[in-house]
C-alpha distance (Angstrom), angle and dihedral (degrees) to the residues before:
residue distance angle dihedral
M1 . . .
F2 3.84 . .
T3 3.79 117.6 .
R4 3.78 128.1 -179.0
S5 3.77 117.2 -126.2
Q6 3.82 92.8 -169.1
P7 3.79 130.3 51.1
L8 3.81 118.9 -105.3
D9 3.82 90.0 -104.9
A10 3.80 90.1 69.0
D11 3.81 90.6 74.8
V12 3.83 90.5 67.4
S13 3.76 112.4 87.5
R14 3.78 112.7 -124.3
G15 3.77 130.8 -145.2
P16 3.81 123.9 -130.4
Y17 3.84 93.1 -81.6
G18 3.79 97.5 45.1
D19 3.81 95.4 -97.0
P20 3.81 119.3 125.8
A21 3.79 110.6 -82.4
A22 3.79 119.6 -104.3
P23 3.80 117.0 -100.1
S24 3.78 116.4 -93.0
H25 3.81 93.3 -114.6
R26 3.78 120.2 73.3
F27 3.80 101.4 -149.7
A28 3.76 129.6 40.2
I29 3.80 102.1 -135.1
G30 3.76 123.7 -149.3
K31 3.79 100.6 2.1
S32 3.79 96.1 134.6
E33 3.78 142.3 -3.5
G34 3.81 90.5 -106.1
E35 3.78 91.3 57.2
A36 3.81 91.0 48.4
R37 3.81 90.2 52.0
M38 3.81 91.5 47.3
R39 3.81 90.0 50.6
Q40 3.81 89.1 51.7
V41 3.81 90.9 49.6
V42 3.81 91.0 50.8
Q43 3.80 91.3 48.6
L44 3.81 90.6 50.8
W45 3.80 89.1 48.1
F46 3.81 90.7 53.6
V47 3.82 92.2 47.7
G48 3.81 91.5 47.4
T49 3.79 91.6 49.2
A50 3.81 91.4 49.4
V51 3.81 91.6 50.0
F52 3.81 91.6 47.7
L53 3.81 93.6 49.0
S54 3.81 91.5 46.7
A55 3.80 90.9 50.9
A56 3.80 91.2 47.8
M57 3.80 91.6 51.0
I58 3.80 92.1 48.3
W59 3.81 90.8 47.5
A60 3.81 90.0 50.5
F61 3.80 100.0 44.5
V62 3.82 105.3 34.3
P63 3.83 94.9 71.7
V64 3.80 87.4 56.9
L65 3.80 98.2 39.8
I66 3.81 97.8 50.3
P67 3.84 95.2 60.1
V68 3.82 90.9 43.3
L69 3.81 90.5 52.2
G70 3.80 90.0 46.3
V71 3.80 92.3 52.5
T72 3.81 90.8 46.5
A73 3.81 92.0 50.9
G74 3.80 91.2 46.5
L75 3.80 92.3 51.4
G76 3.81 89.2 47.9
V77 3.81 90.6 54.8
I78 3.81 91.6 48.0
V79 3.82 92.2 49.4
A80 3.82 91.7 47.1
G81 3.81 89.2 51.3
M82 3.81 92.4 49.2
V83 3.81 91.8 49.2
S84 3.80 92.1 49.7
I85 3.85 91.2 48.7
A86 3.83 90.6 48.2
R87 3.81 90.9 51.3
W88 3.81 90.9 47.5
I89 3.82 90.4 51.3
E90 3.80 90.0 47.8
R91 3.82 91.3 51.7
Y92 3.83 91.3 46.0
R93 3.81 92.6 52.9
A94 3.82 92.6 45.6
S95 3.79 92.6 56.2
């Protein structure tokens, strides 16, 4: 016959101070309408913060990136012109 060597309380996991351990999930979801509204407020806060930080990064980096892109495009046009002139000179000398 099966006998228990430990009391039934031993099946409950205990925290470091002997109290029952916390549940494995951090948030109890959907317990009340107030909690659902608070979750929605926190989600909106996160979205608003992400939009604000994205706008701040764009505002900070675009004034630097536009001139860099302009210089890069200008150098590309100059190089393309030099290559086309070099090919024209090569064709002129070959004929």
